[in-house]
N, C-alpha and C positions, 0 to 999 in steps of 0.2 A: 513474525512471517517466515516460519521457518517450512513453508511448504513449496511444492512445486508447483510453477505456473501450469505447466502441461498436465497435472491431476485433472483426470476427467471427472472426480467426484467433488472436485472444490466447488464451493458456491462463493464466488468472487464478488466483492461489494466494495463500495467506497462509502466514506463515512460524509454528511453534509450535516452542518448545523442549521439553526432556525433561519440564519442570515444568509444563507444558500452557498457557506464557503466549505470545502472540503479539507481534511483533515490531510496535509503531507508530510512525509517524512516516519519515519517508525516511532510507535508507541502512542500515548496518549498526549506526549510534551511536544509532539511534531508541530510545525507551522500550520497557518490556514492558508488557504489561496482560493481563488476564483476559478484558476484554469483547472478543468476536470482533467487534463491531461498531466499535470504535475500531482494528483491526488493518490495517496499511499492506497493500496490493493490489499486486502484481508480476506480470507478463509473465513466465511461466517461461521461453518461448526469449529475447525480446528482451532481457530483464533479466539474460540468462545466471546464472538461480537456481543451475542444478546445478552449475557451475564456481565460484559464490561459495561455497555450502555447501561442497563439499571442500576449497576453502581456508580457509573458518573453521573444519572440522575439523581442518584441518593444523596452522595455524599458532596458534590460540587453545584448541583442544579440546573446541570447544562444538558441539552436534549440534544442527541445527534440521531440521525436516521439512516440507515443502512439503505447504499442504491446500487443496485445490479449494476455491476461493469458490463460493459457492452462486449460481448464474446467476438466481435470483428475486430476489436483494438488489437493488433497484434505486440504488446507488450512485456516485456519481462521486468522484474523489480530487482535492483542491485541488492545484493546479499549483504552490501557493507554499509551503506547509507539508506537503504530503503526507498530509494527514487525510482519511480517508474521511467523507462526508456523504451524507444521503439527497437524492436528485435535486432532489426539490423545495425543498430549503433551499439547492442550489449555486446560484451565478451564474456564467453565462458571460457575458464581456466582449467576446466577438468574436476573442479570442486564446487565453482560458485560463478554466479553470473555478476559482472561488474560494470558500471555506467563507465563513460569515458573520463570522468574526473577521476573517480575511484583507480582506473586502470592505470592512470598515469601518476597516481601518488602510489600505487604498488610497485610500480617500475623503478620509482625513484630510490 
């Protein structure tokens, strides 16, 4: 997820499996969650979601569906860990957005 959340051309999606769980965390090795608020957000085009979902289906036999993210949700994505955080909790250091946990680790 190397895109800006404020990109007006981004098609933001969450990935949900057949059991209704969302992919959380970066990449396909992320954890699963039932909490939509913890789901990772992807840009459908830039992250090549369609191609990756086809590959995962063919190689692993897993089925994921892209679900449009609600544009009213005011979230940022931590550039370090990929977790979504409410915009007012995110910290921008001039180069990247950080969640509270990653900000504390960066300060150490």
